[in-house]
N, C-alpha and C positions, 0 to 999 in steps of 0.2 A: 444698511435701509438709510443712513444719512446723505448720499451721496445722489438716491434719488427721489429726494426732496425741492427739487428746483425750482420746479413750476409752480411754487406757492408765494413764487416772489412777486408773481403774477398778481394774486390775490389781493396784494396792499395796496391794489386802488379800487376806485370805484366801480373797475370792468374787472372780468375774470382772467383773462388770457392779455398775451402779448403777441405783434405783428412783424414778424417780420418778414421778407420780400418773399416773392418766389423765387427770383433771381437776385445776383448779386451785381455791382457795378454795373449794370447797363443803363445805357443812355439811353432807350426808350420807353415810352409809356406802355402799359399793358392795360388792356381794354376789353371787355364783355360787349359785342352785338349782336342785338336781338333784332331778328327780321319779320317782318309782315306775315310771313309763309314759310313753309318747312321748303328748303333747297338740301339739293344736294350735293358732296364735298367739291365734287367738279363744279357746278354752278358756283358754290362761293369761291374757289379759285380764279375762274374765270370773272368773276366780279369785282374781286384784288387784285387782277392781270394788269391794269394801268397804275397801280402803285407800288413802284419798285421796292419802295423800301419802307412797305408794310408787310411783317411773315404771320403767316397764320400758323397758330400756336394748337388749338385743340377745335373738333366741333361735338357741339352740343344737338342730339336730334330727341331724346329723353326727356332729360329736365328742361331744356328750352329749345327754341328753332333758334338757332344760333351759334356765334363763333367765339372765340379769341382769338386778339391778335397784339401783336407787340412794333409800336413804332413811333414817330416822333407825333408830338402833340398837332404838329401844321398838318402831318397825311391824313389822320385820324380825323382832323376837324374837314377836309376838304372833301374825305372820303363819306362823312354823313350829310356833306352839304348836295354833293354830286348825286348820291343814292339815296335821298331821301323817301323816295318812294317804294324803295323797298327794306329799309331799316328803320324801325321803330323807336331805335334808343342806341344811345353807346355811353356806355358806364363805366369810368377809369375801374380799373381792379382796387380795390380795397382791402384792408386785413380786417380778420377776425379773430377773435380772443374764446379759447377755451374756458370764449364769457360758456335695517332692516331692523333691524330692531325695534324700537318704540315705533320708530314712526312708520314701519309696515304697519303695527299694530293699530296705530292713529286711524291709519286711511282705511282699515279694513281688511287687510289683507289674511290676518291667520284666521278670520271668521270664512271667508274665502274659500280655505283650503280644504273646509269640510264640506265646502258644495261639489256637485258633480254634474261633467259635462251632459251630452246625450249619446256617448260610449259608454256613461256610467265610470267615468274616470274622474279625480280628485282634479280640482281646476287649480293647477301648478303652471300653465303657461305651456304644456306639454304640447309640440305640434306646430307650434308659433314661432316667427324668425323675427327677431329685434336686428336692423342695423345700427352701430352705435357710430355716427362720423364724429370722429374724433382725434385724439392724440395718439389714436391706435391701442391697443390691450394685450396686457399680461396673459396669453393665451397656457404660459406653466403654472400659472398659478392653480393653486390646489382646490381652491372653489372656484372657478372658471373653467379648468380644461375639460370638464366633461361638456360643457356646454357651448364650446368653441364650435363655429362650424365653418371658420374659413373667413377670407376678405380678401382687401387689397391697400396695397399701399399706394397713394397717390402723388405723396410727395415724390419718392425714391420709385416710383412706378412699377414695382414688381406686385408680388403675391405674399409678401412677409410685414403685416400689417403690426410687428413687435413695437412695444413703445422707445421712444427715445434712451437710450442706456447711457450714453455719451456725457461723460464726467461736464459737470457743469452745465450741463443743455438737458439733463433726465427729463421725461416727463414722469406722471403719472394718474393725470385726468381721465383717459380714455377706461381704464382700469378700474379707476372707481366708479364711476358712472356705471360701465356694465356689472360692476357686485350688487349696484343699488337693485339693475331689473332683473339678475336673472345668479348672484351667488348661492352656489349650492353646495355648503361644505360646511367650517365652520361659524359663519354666518349664514343666513339665506336672505334672498332676495325677494323682490316680490312675486316675480315669477319664477321660480326656481329651478322648472324644467325648461325653461323656452332656451330656443337656441340663440347665439351670439352670433353675428356678423359682422367684422370690425373693417371701418375704411378709415385708413390714417389719412387725414387731412390737415392737421396740424403736425409740424415736425416739430427741430429741436427746439428746445424752449417754451414750445406750447404754441406757437403761430402759424396762422395760414391765411391765405389769400381767397378771394371769389372766385376763383379760377380753379385752387385745390377743392375748395367745399363743391362747387358745382359739378366737377366731374366725379366727386364720390355721389353726390344724390344721382348722377347718370349711371353708374354703376349699381346704387342700390334699385334704379329701376328696372335696369337690365334683371338684376338677380330676380326679381319680384319679391322681396321681402315683406312682410305682413307689415310692420312698421319699422319707424324708421325715426333715431334719436338725434337731437343738434343741442348737444349744452354748450353753443358759443354763439358769437353774436358781436356786433359793435352796440355803439351808442348812439346810432343816427336810425332818429323815427319817421320813417318815410316807408311807404308801402308800397314801391315799387323797384326796389331793389332788385337784383336778376336773383338771388339766394332764395329771398320771398316767393316770386315769382315760380323760381325751378319748386318748391316745395307745394306751392297752388296745385303746380303738374301734376309733383308726384302722387296726391291726393285724389285728384281725377285719375290718375290711372290703377287705382284701388290701394294705395298706401298710406295707413295711417301716421300722418306727420307730428313729432311731436319737439316743441322749439322753447328752450330755455327764453323768458320775457326779456330778463339782464338784471345787472348788478347795480343800478346807476340811480335807487330810490333814496329818499323817499318823494323825491320830487314828481309831480306828475308831469305829462309828454316825457319821460323816461325811458319807455320800451324802446329798446334797438329791434334791427332785423338781424336774424329772420322770425324773431318775436312777433312782426308786425304782418306777417303774413296770413292773410285771411282765412283761408282753410283750414291752416296747419293749428294743433292744439298748443297754444303760447301760456305758459307755466309761468307762475309767479312763487315768491317761498312764505312759506306759513311758518309756525316755530312749533316743535313738539313741545313736552313737558317741560320747561326751563326752570330754573333759578334765576328770575333776573336780578343782579345788583343796583340800586342804589345808593350816592353817596351822597353826603350831605355835613357843613359844616356845622360845628357844635355850636348849636343855641340859635340856630337858624331852621325855619319849618321846608325852606326850599332843597327840591330833591332834585339831581342829575343822573339820569339813566347811565346804565354804562354796559356797552356793547362787549360781553367778554371773548378772546381772541381763543381762539383752537390752540392748542398746545399747549396752553400755560393752565398753573392750577386754579383750583374752584376758588371762589370767593366768597367764601366763608369766615373772614374776619372775626373775631370775638370782643374786640374791644375798638376804643377809639386810638388814632396813630395820628401823628402830624405830618403835615402835607409840606414836601422840599419844591422846590422849583430845580429841576433838571436841564434846563435847555434845551436842545435839541438830542440829549442823549450820550454823548462823546464824553468820555471818561474824564477828562479835566473838568466837564462841568459838574460830576457827581461824587463830590468831595464832604459833603454834608448830607447824608441819604441812610443815614446807619439804621434801621428799625424804621423806617418812617414811609409813608405812600409816597411817590416821587410822581411829579407832573411834567410830562415829557411834550414837546411841541414835534407834529409830524412833518418828514422830510429830512433830505441829507441822507442818511439812513436807514437801512431795512427794521423792519418793527424787531425783529429777532435781535440784529445788534442792536437796538437803543435796550432792552429788555434784557442781556445776557451782560451789558456793561452794567446797568442798574443792578441786578442782582450780585452781582460780583463785587459792588462798592456795597452792599449790605442792607439792599432797599426790601421794605416789608411787602410791598404792588407796587405796579407802574401803571399811570393813566396817561397814554397819549391821547392827545387832542386836536383835534382836523385845523391844518393850516390857512385850509380854503373854505369857503361860506357853503351852508349845507347841511345836514344833519348827522348822526353817528355813519359808520362807515364797517364794514366787517372786514376782520382780518383775520389771517392765522401763519404759527409762525412755523419754521423748518427743524424746531428743534423742542423736545420737551424741557419745560420750566418749571422750577418749585416754586416759583410765587404766582399770583396770579397780574395776569396783564388785560387791560381793557383800553376800549376806544371811547370818548368823549366827542361830542358835535364842537365845533369851533367855539361856537358861543357861551357854552360852558364852561370850555376851557380857561376862556379870557377872563370869566368871573371869577374862577377858582386861582387864576395866577396873579387878580388884582387882590386878593384876599391875602394870599402868600407875602405879599409885598409889605400889605399893612402892619403884620405884625406875627409872632408864629401861631400858628394855623392848625387847630386840631380838628379831623374830622370822623366820620362815622359811616362804616357802610351797614346798609339792614340790606336785605334779601327778600324778593316776594316769589312765589309761584305763578308762573304765567303759562297758557298754552292756548294753541290757535291764534295766536297774534299774528298780523302780517309783518313780515321781518321786515325791517326799517332799509336795508338795502335793495330789495325786492323792486323793480323798476315798474311804473305806473304809466297806463296810457291816458288820454287814447291815443290812436293815431292819427297825425296829422294828415289833413287833405280828405281822409275818406271819414272821420270821426268815428273808426268802429273802434267796440271796447276792445280791449287787451290788457292785461292777460285776459284766457278766457277761463283759467281755474288756478287755485294753488295747492300746494302739496307740501309737504316738511320738507325745508332746505337748510335748518340749522343744525348743526354739532350731530352730521348725519355720520358712522361710522359704516365704513366698506371698506373694499379692496384695494390694496396698491402692490406694484413691485415687491418681492418680497414680505409683504406681512398687510398689516391694515390700519386705517388711520381716520377721525375724522374730520369733514370738513367742512364748509357752509358755503352755500349760494343758491342763486335757481340754476345751477350745473347740477346741483344734487337734487331738486326739485322735480325736474325736467322725467329725468329716469324712474323718479317712482310713478309720473303719468304713462310713460312707454310699459313699463312692468304689468301696470294696469288694465291697458290696453291691449297686455298678451293674454291676460286672465277673460278679460270680457270675450276677445274672439274666441276664443278655445270654447267658452259658453254659447258662443253665437256665430260658430264658422261664416255663416251667411251672411251678416251684419254688413256693410259698408263703413268706410269711413266714417261719413256723415252718420249715420246710425251710432255709431263707437263715441263719438264726440258728444251727441244729445245725450247718450247715456252718462256719461260722467258729468254734463254742466247740468243736466234735468236733475240728475239725483245730488246735487252737490251744496255743505251748507254753507251761508254767507258768515262771515265772519266778524263776530263785533269785536270793536274795540274795548281796551281795558280802563278801568278807573282809571289809570294813571295817564289815556293818552291825551295830547295836545289841544283836542275839541273833547270834552267828555261829551257834552251835548248829543256831538253825531254818533247814534249808537252803534251803527255800522259803517264799516268803510266802504267807499264810493266804489260805485259796479267796475267805472274804470282804473281800482286799484287791485281788484278781486275777482273780477269777473261774477261768474255765478258763484265762486266760493270754493271751500277747500272740499277735495272729491272724496268720495265714500264707495272705495270702487264692491263693497259688499251689496251695496244697493242699487249700484251702474248695473252688476250683473244681473239682478232681481227684476229691474225697470220692465212696469207693465205697457207705462205709454213714454213714447219718445216724440218730442215737438224740435221741431230743425227749421229754420236756422235758430239756436240755441240760445239767440241774444238779437237784440233790433238796434239796428242803427237807423235814425230815421233820418238823419243828416243836417245838413243845416237849412234853416227856414231864411227864407227870400220876401215871401211878399205880405202887407199889409196881415191881411188872416188866411196863414196856411195851411190848409188841411194836408196832412202824411199820413201814407198807409205802408203798413205791413203786413205780408202774406206769411203765412204759418203752416205747416204742415205739420197733423197729428195724426200719430199712428199706435193704433192699441195691439201691442206684442204679446199681449196675454192668453189666458184661454177661457176667461171671461167676460162678459159685456158690461161698458163701464159708462159712467154718465160724468160729463163734462161743465165746468161754466167758469167762468172769471170770478174773481172779487173785484167790488170795485175798488179802484185805487182812489186812494187819500184825497182830498179836494184841495186845490192847487187853482187860486184865484188868476185866470187867463189859461186853463188848460180845458179842454174838453175831451173825455177819451168816449169812443161808439168802442162797444166790444161785443163780438156775437153772443148771442141766445144762446140758452143752455142746449147740449146736443148729447147725444147716445153712437156710441160705437159699439159693436159687433167684434170678436175675436179676427185679428188681422185685419181689421178695415181699417180705410183710411179717411182722414178729410182735411182738404185745405180752407182755412177761415183767412178772414180780414181785419185787422184791428187797425184802425183810425183815431189819429191825433190834431184836435185842430187849436191851434195857437192865438191868440189874440196879443200882440205885443204893447199892445195901449195899453193892457190891464198887466200880463204879466213881465217881469220886469229881469230875471234873471239871463244870464248869458247862456248856460249850461246846465241842462235835467237831466239826472238819471234818475234811476229807481227799479224795482222788480214788480212784474206783472205777476199775478200769482193766478195757476192755473189747475183748479179740482178736479182730480182725474179719478174719481173711484174714492175710496179709501185714503190715493197720496196727493199731495200739494207738488206740484210743479213750476218752480220761479223762473220768470224769464229776464233776464236785465235787459234792460231799454236807454239808451241816449240818446237827446239831441241837443242841437247848437241851433241858438236863437241869433247870435254875430258872430261875425270873425271872433274866434275867441284868443286871448293870451297864451298862443302855444311859443315856445321857445326862437327865436328868430336865427339862433346860432347852435349848430349841435356837431357832434363827431369831431371834432378836434385830435388830430394826429400829428406830430413831430418827430422826423426820423430821419438818418443819412440822408446824404444825394448821391450823384452819380458821380464828383469829384471829392476828389479828399478835399477835408476844409469846408465843403458845400451841405446845407441844409436842406430839406423839403417838409413842407407841412400842407397835410386834404384838411378841408371842412366843408360842413354840410351847411348853406342857407336856404330854408325850406322857402322863403319869401323872396329870396334875392335880398338887396342891402344898398341904401343909398349912401350910407357910411360904413366902412369894415376896416377892423383894425386889432395889431396885435400888440399891444404893450406888456414892458418889459418892467421886473420890481424885484429888489431884493428880496427875500424870503426872511430876512431875520429880522430886519427894522420895516418893512413894504416901502422905502426909498425908489421913487418911479427913478428909472436907469434910460429907458428911451420905446421907442417903436421898432420892433420887428419888422413890420411891413405895414401899409396902410393901403386902402384903393377906395375909389366912391364908384357909386353907380354900377354893382355888382348883381351878372345876373341871379335867378334863383339854382341849384341844385350843389353838386359837387364840385368843390374849384379845387386846386392842388399847384402850389408855385414851388421853383426850387428858391433859396436864397445865396444871395454870392458870399464869398466869404468876408467881402469887404463890408458888409450890409451887417455881420453879426458883432455882438460886442463881445467881450474879454471872457474866458474860460471862465466856467462856473455852472452853479445849479441858480436857476430864476425861476420864479412866480410869474406866471404869464398870464395875461389879463384877455381873451379875444371877444369882442364886442363889434356888436352889427347893428346899426340904426334903420329904422325906414318907418315911414311917417308919425313921427313924431316918437317913434316908440324905441326903445335899446336896452339889447338884453347882453349878455357876457356868460362866460362861462371861465372857470382856473383852472392851470393845468399846474405841475413842475415839469421842466424840462430842465436838461443838460446840455451845457457843449462844449464841446470840445475839438482845437483847433487842428490838431495832428492828428490824423488816419491812416490807418496802414492802406 
C-alpha cells in the first residue's frame, strides 16, 4: 500500500493536487476557445483554415460551445482579433489539482436510510448515477466493485479509468472520493447503493488540465449521469473560467454539479474554479467531532492551535515537555531532540521526511510551522508515524522560536473537543466580479476515512467534503426523482445549519461564520429529503451598489412541496443604520403551489459605512424556518489583485514558465526571490508594468534564472496605490532531460 500514496505529497501545500501539462515538450500554447453560438466541427475547421500553425485538438458541444487548439501565442492572438464576432473568449489551458462513518452520521446519513422512497425502498441512492471526475477509481476494491458502472479515461483516451498505479506516480484520490459517495462493504458511503461512473481526467501524480476536465464533463453530459462530483480545482477566484461555465451548462442539462471550494483558506476571496460556478453546489469543509490540540509555554496563558496531520499519532501528551529547534528537519539539525517537542520550519523536505527524521532522533512530537504568511495549513503523511505531528501558523511558530532561543522552554499541550467548526484550510468567498456567495454549503472534510487502492485511509480537504454532498444529492434524487438540480440545491441549502465559531475563535464577538465563508451552513440530508418548502435561488447576491441611494431587488421562487397548506412570513432583519428592507407581506401556499416574491434593499451610503454586508433572511414556513444567505457590496472591495500563481518547466531544457491571474490588471507586477532560510533578497525573476487583467503566462529564459536551489517567491501586483502579494516556494534546476 505504501507505494500507492504518492498523491498525498500534493496535499502538502494549501492546494490539493498537482498540475502536469497535457503534453510534454511542446512549443505551442494550448487554449480553450469559446464561441458565441454552436458550430459544427466542419465550420470550426473552416474558421481555423487560414491559420496553418494552429492545430484543432478537441471540439465541445455539450459542456461548452467551443473547442481547444494548440498553436503559438501570436497565432492565437491573431485568431482572437480577426474572429472576434464569432469568439467570445480565449482562455489558456491551466492546470487543475485533485483539489463514512462518523461524518455520515453528522450529516444525517444514517437517519435517511430509515426513510423510504415512493417505491417503498429504503433511501440508499439506488437507481441514481454519480459521475466522479478525478484521478480514476479502483473498481476492483471490494467496497466499490458492486457500485462501479463503467467510465472513461480522458488521459489515455480509453475506457479503463483505473487509478494510476505506476511506481512514484500512483494516485488514490478518486477512489477515496468514490468511497465517500458510495462505498458498500467494510465501510459505507453516504449513498451505498448509488452507481459510480468514473472519469479519469487527472493522470499520474494527480494532475490534469482544463482540456481534460472539460472532456470529462462532456462525457458525463453525454452519459446523462444524475450527479457529477469534481473534487479538484485551482486557486483562481474567477467566475468565467471554462470549467465553471461548463458546470453551469451541465446543470442546465439536468445534472446536479458538485464542486470542492478549495483548500486555500482561511483568507477570504480564496475560493477557486470550478467552485466559483454559479449553478454548481460549491462545498467547503467543516469538522466532525475532533479533539483539537493547543500548545502553550509553561507560565503563559497564550495558546496556539495545532492542526493535526493525518497519518500521525494522536496528540494526547500527558505531561509537559521541552521545546527544541529542529531547523528544517534535516538529520544534522536534530542532534538534541530526544524526548522533546521539535519545532520545524516548513520547506525543502516533505512533511513525512521531516517527521521521520525527528522520530528517528527520539522526538516526542513534531510541530511544523508555516514558512509563508497566512494561517495554519492542512497536511497528510504518506506513512504512519508513532508520534504526533501537527501544523502551526507562521506567526505562532515564530513566537515559539523566539521562546526557544531565550532559554530551555517547557510547553504543555491541552486538548479540547470541537465539532462543526469551519476547517481553517477551507476556501472562502465571495467570487470576484459577481460578488456571489461561495461556497454554498459545507460538509465534513477533516479526518475522513474512505477507500484507497489496497485498503483504507483517512484524509482531509474540501475534496472529502464535496463527495458527502454528492452522496446526499443521490439520496434526495432517489426520494424525489422529479426534482431538478435547482430544487435539490435548494433543499440542501434551505435546511442547512449555520455554523457558529468556537470560544477560541480569532474574533469571538462574531458568533457565526460569515455567509461567504460557509454559505447556508452544514448540510442535514435527513432534513433536506423531508423539506416541505423550497426557496430558490437559495442565496441572494445584490451586487455592487453604485448610486447615492441605491435600491436593489432580489426575486425569489417559493414552492410548497408538502401535502399541507403552509403560511409564510419573513422575520424583520436586525436594524442597521443606513439599510432599509422591504419584505413581502405574509402569504399562504396550498400543496404544490408556488409564488414569486420580491425582496428590496435600500442603502444610504451617507449613513451606512460598511463596504460588504451579509447575513441571513429568515422565512418562517409553517413550523419550519428557511434561512437565505445574502450579500451586497457598497464599494469596490479589497479583493486580491494577484492570484493563481503557478511555476513549471518550460518548453526548452533549462527554461521555466509561470502563470498568474490578475483580476483587475496591474500598474506594476513582479516576482521577487528570497532565500527561504534567512529571507535574504536574491533578485527579481520578472517585472512588468501596465499589465492587462486576466490570466497571463510567460517563459523565463535560462539567463534570467538564479542559481539552482529552492526559493521563496513573492508575487506582487500594484494598482491604484493598492498592492497585494502572495508567497510560494519554487525549485529551480538548470539541467533538465
